[in-house]
C-alpha positions in Angstrom: 2.1 -7.0 -20.7 5.1 -9.2 -19.8 5.8 -9.0 -16.0 9.3 -10.0 -15.2 9.7 -8.2 -11.9 8.6 -11.0 -9.6 11.4 -10.5 -7.1 10.0 -7.1 -6.3 6.5 -8.7 -5.9 4.4 -11.4 -7.5 0.8 -11.1 -8.7 -1.5 -12.9 -6.3 -2.7 -16.2 -7.6 -6.4 -16.5 -8.3 -6.6 -19.7 -6.2 -5.2 -17.7 -3.2 -7.6 -14.8 -3.7 -10.5 -17.2 -3.8 -9.3 -19.1 -0.8 -8.9 -16.0 1.3 -12.2 -14.4 0.1 -14.1 -17.6 1.0 -12.7 -17.6 4.5 -12.2 -14.0 5.4 -15.9 -13.5 6.0 -16.1 -16.6 8.2 -12.9 -15.8 10.1 -13.4 -12.1 10.7 -13.0 -12.3 14.5 -10.1 -11.2 16.6 -8.0 -14.3 17.2 -7.4 -13.1 20.8 -11.2 -13.2 21.6 -12.3 -16.1 23.7 -15.7 -16.5 22.1 -16.5 -18.9 19.2 -15.9 -16.3 16.4 -12.5 -15.4 17.9 -11.6 -19.1 18.4 -12.4 -19.8 14.8 -10.1 -17.0 13.6 -7.4 -18.4 15.9 -7.8 -21.9 14.4 -7.5 -20.4 10.9 -4.1 -18.8 12.0 -3.0 -22.1 13.5 -3.7 -23.9 10.2 -1.6 -21.3 8.3 1.2 -21.6 10.9 1.2 -25.4 10.5 1.5 -25.0 6.7 4.5 -22.8 7.1 6.1 -25.1 9.7 5.5 -28.1 7.5 7.3 -26.5 4.6 10.3 -25.4 6.7 10.4 -28.8 8.6 10.0 -27.1 12.0 7.4 -27.0 14.8 4.4 -24.7 14.5 5.2 -22.8 17.7 8.5 -21.8 16.2 6.8 -19.7 13.5 6.3 -16.0 14.2 4.1 -14.0 11.9 5.3 -10.4 11.0 4.3 -7.6 8.6 6.8 -8.9 6.0 10.5 -9.8 5.3 11.9 -6.5 6.5 10.3 -6.7 9.9 11.3 -10.4 10.1 14.9 -9.5 9.4 14.9 -6.6 11.8 13.4 -8.8 14.5 16.1 -11.4 14.0 19.0 -9.0 14.0 17.9 -6.7 16.8 16.2 -9.4 18.7 19.3 -11.6 18.7 21.5 -8.8 20.0 18.9 -7.9 22.6 19.9 -5.3 25.1 23.6 -5.9 24.8 25.9 -2.9 24.4 28.7 -4.7 22.6 29.7 -7.9 21.0 30.9 -9.3 17.6 28.7 -9.8 14.6 29.2 -11.2 11.1 27.4 -10.5 7.9 28.1 -9.9 4.2 28.5 -6.7 2.2 25.6 -7.6 -0.2 22.8 -8.3 2.2 19.3 -6.9 1.7 19.0 -3.3 3.1 16.8 -4.5 5.9 19.8 -6.5 7.2 22.6 -4.3 6.0 21.2 -1.1 7.6 20.4 -3.0 10.9 24.0 -4.1 11.2 25.2 -0.5 10.5 23.0 0.7 13.3 24.5 -1.8 15.7 28.0 -0.9 14.5 27.2 2.7 15.3 26.1 1.6 18.8 29.4 0.0 19.5 29.2 -3.6 18.1 32.1 -4.9 16.1 31.0 -6.2 12.7 33.0 -8.4 10.3 31.8 -7.7 6.8 32.4 -10.7 4.5 32.8 -9.8 0.9 31.5 -12.2 -1.8 33.6 -13.2 -4.8 33.1 -11.8 -8.3 30.4 -14.3 -9.0 28.4 -13.3 -5.9 29.2 -16.3 -3.8 30.1 -16.2 -0.1 32.9 -18.6 1.1 31.9 -20.6 4.2 35.6 -20.6 5.0 35.7 -16.8 5.2 32.8 -16.9 7.7 34.7 -19.6 9.7 37.8 -17.5 9.7 35.9 -14.4 11.0 34.3 -16.2 14.0 35.4 -15.3 17.5 34.5 -16.4 21.0 32.3 -13.4 21.4 30.5 -13.7 18.1 26.8 -13.3 18.9 25.2 -13.5 15.4 26.0 -14.5 11.8 23.5 -13.3 9.2 23.7 -14.4 5.5 21.2 -14.0 2.8 20.1 -17.3 1.2 19.3 -16.1 -2.4 20.7 -12.7 -3.1 17.8 -10.5 -4.1 19.6 -8.8 -7.0 22.0 -11.5 -8.4 20.0 -14.6 -7.5 23.1 -16.4 -6.3 22.4 -19.1 -3.7 24.7 -19.0 -0.7 26.0 -22.2 1.0 24.0 -21.9 4.2 24.4 -25.6 5.1 28.2 -25.3 4.9 28.1 -22.0 6.8 26.1 -23.8 9.5 28.7 -26.5 9.7 31.3 -23.9 10.1 29.5 -22.7 13.2 29.5 -26.2 14.8 32.2 -25.2 17.3 30.3 -22.0 18.3 27.1 -23.2 19.8 26.3 -19.8 21.4 26.5 -18.0 18.0 23.1 -17.5 16.4 22.7 -18.1 12.7 20.2 -16.0 10.8 19.3 -16.6 7.2 17.3 -14.1 5.1 15.2 -16.6 3.1 12.8 -14.1 1.5 13.9 -14.9 -2.1 14.3 -18.6 -1.5 11.2 -19.5 0.5 8.7 -21.4 -1.7 11.0 -21.1 -4.7 14.3 -23.0 -4.7 14.2 -26.8 -4.0 14.4 -27.2 -0.2 13.7 -30.2 2.1 13.4 -28.1 5.2 16.0 -25.7 6.5 19.5 -26.9 7.7 19.5 -27.9 11.4 22.1 -25.3 12.4 19.9 -22.4 11.2 18.4 -20.6 14.2 16.4 -17.8 12.5 14.9 -17.8 9.0 13.0 -14.9 7.4 10.3 -15.2 4.7 7.6 -13.2 3.0 4.2 -13.9 1.4 4.2 -11.5 -1.5 7.2 -13.1 -3.1 5.2 -16.3 -3.6 1.9 -14.9 -4.8 0.4 -14.1 -1.4 -0.5 -10.7 0.0 1.8 -7.8 0.8 2.1 -6.8 4.4 2.7 -10.3 5.8 5.7 -12.5 6.4 7.4 -14.4 9.1 10.4 -15.6 11.0 11.3 -19.1 12.1 12.8 -18.9 15.6 14.4 -22.1 16.9 12.7 -23.5 20.0 14.4 -22.3 23.2 15.7 -19.0 21.8 14.6 -15.8 23.5 14.6 -12.7 21.3 14.2 -9.2 22.6 10.9 -7.8 21.2 10.9 -4.7 18.9 7.3 -3.8 19.8 5.3 -3.7 23.0 1.7 -3.8 23.9 0.2 -7.3 23.8 0.9 -11.0 24.0 0.1 -11.9 20.4 2.8 -14.0 18.7 4.3 -14.9 22.0 4.7 -11.2 22.9 7.2 -10.7 20.1 4.8 -9.2 17.7 1.9 -7.5 19.7 -1.1 -6.3 17.9 -4.1 -8.0 16.3 -2.9 -10.4 13.6 -3.5 -9.7 9.9 -5.8 -12.7 9.5 -6.4 -12.4 5.7 -2.7 -11.8 5.0 -1.7 -14.8 7.1 -4.3 -17.0 5.4 -2.8 -15.9 2.0 0.7 -16.9 3.3 -0.5 -20.3 4.5 -2.2 -21.1 1.2 0.6 -19.7 -0.9 3.0 -21.9 1.1 0.8 -25.0 0.6 0.7 -24.4 -3.2 4.4 -23.7 -3.4 5.2 -26.9 -1.6 2.8 -29.0 -3.6 4.3 -27.7 -6.9 7.9 -27.0 -5.9 9.6 -29.2 -8.4 7.2 -28.4 -11.2 7.6 -24.6 -10.7 11.3 -24.8 -10.4 11.7 -26.8 -13.7 9.3 -24.4 -15.4 11.1 -21.3 -14.4 14.5 -22.9 -15.2 13.3 -23.4 -18.8 12.0 -19.8 -19.0 15.3 -18.4 -17.8 17.2 -20.6 -20.3 15.2 -19.2 -23.2 16.0 -15.6 -22.1 19.7 -16.3 -21.6 20.1 -18.3 -24.8 18.3 -15.5 -26.7 20.6 -12.8 -25.4 24.0 -14.6 -25.3 26.5 -13.1 -27.6 24.7 -9.8 -27.8 27.5 -7.2 -27.8 27.5 -5.0 -24.7 25.4 -7.3 -22.6 26.9 -9.0 -19.5 25.2 -11.7 -17.3 26.0 -11.2 -13.6 26.2 -13.9 -10.9 27.8 -17.4 -11.1 28.1 -20.6 -9.3 24.8 -21.9 -7.9 22.1 -19.4 -9.0 18.3 -19.4 -8.5 16.4 -19.8 -11.8 14.0 -17.1 -10.6 16.5 -14.2 -11.0 18.7 -13.0 -13.8 20.9 -10.0 -13.4 22.3 -8.5 -16.6 24.1 -5.3 -17.4 24.0 -3.1 -20.5 27.5 -1.5 -21.1 27.5 2.3 -20.9 23.8 2.6 -20.4 21.6 3.9 -17.5 19.3 1.3 -16.1 16.5 3.8 -15.5 16.4 4.7 -19.2 16.4 1.0 -20.2 13.7 0.1 -17.7 11.3 2.8 -19.1 12.2 2.0 -22.7 11.3 -1.7 -22.1 8.1 -0.6 -20.3 7.1 1.3 -23.4 7.2 -2.1 -25.2 5.2 -3.9 -22.5 8.1 -5.6 -20.7 8.4 -4.9 -17.0 11.7 -5.4 -15.2 13.6 -3.5 -12.5 16.9 -1.8 -12.2 17.7 -3.8 -9.0 16.1 -4.3 -5.6 12.8 -2.5 -5.2 14.0 -1.3 -1.8 16.6 1.0 -3.5 15.8 0.9 -7.2 16.1 4.6 -7.5 19.7 4.7 -6.2 22.2 5.1 -9.0 24.6 2.3 -8.0 23.7 -0.9 -6.1 25.8 -1.9 -3.1 25.4 -5.5 -4.3 27.1 -4.7 -7.7 29.9 -2.8 -5.9 30.4 -5.8 -3.6 31.1 -8.1 -6.6 33.4 -5.4 -8.2 31.3 -5.1 -11.3 33.3 -3.2 -13.9 32.6 0.6 -13.9 31.1 0.6 -17.5 28.4 -1.8 -16.4 27.5 -0.5 -13.0 24.8 2.0 -13.9 23.2 -0.1 -16.6 22.1 -3.2 -14.7 18.7 -4.8 -14.9 17.1 -7.5 -12.6 14.8 -9.8 -14.6 12.9 -12.1 -12.3 10.4 -14.8 -13.1 7.5 -16.8 -11.5 5.7 -20.0 -12.4 2.9 -17.8 -13.8 5.2 -16.7 -16.6 5.4 -18.6 -19.9 8.1 -19.7 -22.5 6.3 -17.5 -25.0 6.7 -14.5 -22.8 10.4 -15.3 -22.5 10.8 -15.5 -26.3 9.0 -12.2 -26.8 11.1 -10.6 -24.0 14.2 -11.5 -25.9 13.0 -9.7 -29.0 12.0 -6.6 -27.0 15.4 -6.5 -25.2 17.4 -7.0 -28.4 15.3 -4.3 -30.2 15.5 -1.8 -27.3 19.2 -2.4 -26.7 20.0 -1.8 -30.4 18.0 1.4 -30.3 19.5 2.8 -27.1 23.0 1.8 -28.1 23.0 4.5 -30.7 21.6 7.0 -28.2 24.2 6.4 -25.5 
């Protein structure tokens, strides 16, 4: 089996499984309990929070734990707009559905939304964001690494564009960048930053949101004072421990992992370049962890299952809407009609190998040649 669908989810690392298993029995208490067992569980959460904060270059109290990236994005968008009935918002047309749909809900409620369109490479122009800003702009939300194309957006430049709008909050969906692309903390102007554990070999069902100190978000849930009252309910201690350890390992091996995945992606691209009917999508600055490619005139669902039969696992796009026929991301970059329905997302992790990439090239070439006659 060759698993190249790591942007959907990554397999948990054995080190992380061992780490959590060794501590889950010791730290089984409710972190809100005031006795020793509860205090020990609370300390374990604090250590995980410090690990995340250290990676982001922020303070530990600014880290909120959630059930994953979707909740983190929803908390940022709805929390920032609070109980307001109107106002101006800015986002892009190729955000993750957890941001895109949240903005559509707010638009239906009476908010004005400026939708910034990326260029054909999948890059957002910071100047376009600057040009859309108004005095009443409450929130700007931009994905850091697009989850289908892998294109890296200029969040530092967009932050600088907001310098004359101190009351405008800046949210970054960092789910596909956290623990992967080379970062030395997040840009200072970013107010909110979302991330997830299962994209970096941690557990599913846990993620988080950086909230700049001093900001007050409206809660989505009610019922307790956990996570500062923003996320009531007993914390997912094993999941949070997996996030903390996954973050520590990602930070310790960031350059090594980045270089390894860069080489893996290069083998795949070089092996498929020049193949008639294959188009690589995304340009400019792109994460090595994701490669979008389209097969002219084909249906991605058919290609995905044909590749699976040969032991290669990829996806037809974001796992959040992989069963939809046409991706809103591909529409946003004006992908030619003959390529729209035949797009694959191939995504890597540092657990993959160069040998797997070479074998994947053979499988894709062989499968493409067979299906070309069928279509």
